[in-house]
N, C-alpha and C positions, 0 to 999 in steps of 0.2 A: 502495503499501500504508498503509495508517493507522498507526503506530506506537503501543500500547497505552501511557495512559497513568501507565499502573503502572512499565513500564521507565523512564520517561526520570524519573518521580522517584524510582523504585530509582540510575537512574543520579549524579540532583544530587546523592541521599544520599550517596551513597559518596563521589562530587570533596568532598565537600564535610568526611568523614568521613575522607580522606585528606587534606587543608588542614589540618588542627584536630591531626593525627597529629607529635611532635614539634616540641613550640611551643619550644623552649630551642635545636632549631638553626636555627630558621625567623628568630626575634627577634632570637637573642646568635650572630650566627655567628663573631664572636674566639673566644667560651669552647671551642670547639669545641676537643679532645686535652688537657684539665685532665683529673688519674686521681683526684682527692680534692679536698675542699675542705667550706664550710658549704655546703650548702644553698639552693639559691633559695626563698623559699613564694611569687612567683610563679609561676613555674616547675611549679611543685607546681598550682599552683592551676589551673595553666590544662591543665597533664596531666591530672589529674583527673576534669576535664570533659567527656576522651573520656571516660572511663570510664562516664556518661552517657546515650552512644551504643553503648552493649550495652558489653561488658569486653572487647573486641579492640581495636577500636581505641586507649583508656586506657592497656590492657601497652604497645598498640607505643609510645604515647608516651615514656608509660613508660622501655621496653626501649630506645630511639633516644636517648633524652634520657641514662641514664644510659652507653650504649655510649663517646656522646662527647665526655659530660664538658661540654654546653653544660647540666649541668643543678647545675651548680656555681657555684657566685659568685665573680668574679676574686678572687684571693690577691693581695698583697705589690702593689695597684696605692695609693701616696696622689698627693694633688693638692695637696700642701706647699710650701712657697718659702719659707724662709731670708726673716725678714720684710730683714736686712741688706742682705740683694739687692734687695731693691724702692723704696729707697730713692731710687735717680736715677728712679726716678719721678712721686714728688712735690715739687710744687712748691712754696716756700717759705712761699707761705698759705695750703695744708696742703690745698690739692687734689690729683685724680691727673689728671697726663696721657696720657691712655688710649693714643695710640703706643704709648711708651713702654715702658709697662706692657703693653701686646697682647706688643711686642717683647720682655720680656723672661719673659712669662708659655709665650710659646712655646723662647724659646731650656732654659729651663728643665725645664719639663715636656711639652715636646715636642705640644704641638695647638694649634692658631690659633682662642683664642676670640672669637668675635663681637664686643665692648666698644662696636662700634660700628651694635649696633642698639637698633632703637630703642622693641625692648623690654624693653632692660636696663631692669632696678630699683636705683636706687643709694641705697647711706644716706649718710650724713654717718656719721663714727667723733670718737671722745668725745673727749675734750683727755688724756685718758690713753695713748691710742690714739696723739696726734700727740706726745703726748711723749716715746713709745718712740723716734721718728725725730728727738731732739730737736728742736722746729719748736712755734714758738707754737701757737695755734689764732689763726684768722680773727678781728676785731675784731667786732666788728657794728653 
């Protein structure tokens, strides 16, 4: 028995559309359960793409994301550490000890950051930043 290509195409389109619905719930599951906040423009755009594929998938995407709260940006989360707590990671010559810095950031932020990743871009600090820690800039 031969299955018509229109039927297979319809099933494929339906499967793709169901994958696009509720983009915020798929991409940011940790945001679920929020009640309000600032709306994430990325999720709005992704949900709006669903409107291009007829109205129903887009409306479903918006409804699911608003209902679950995944459309809202996370509120109240910061990634700031007091500079005084970073002092043990700075060597006397102004260089940074990545292992000490990683331990400090993990204890303060509760996250493990891959500071030994070869793709990590490191920037040199200024003399003013070193002076804030009471250090002299390394001699050239």
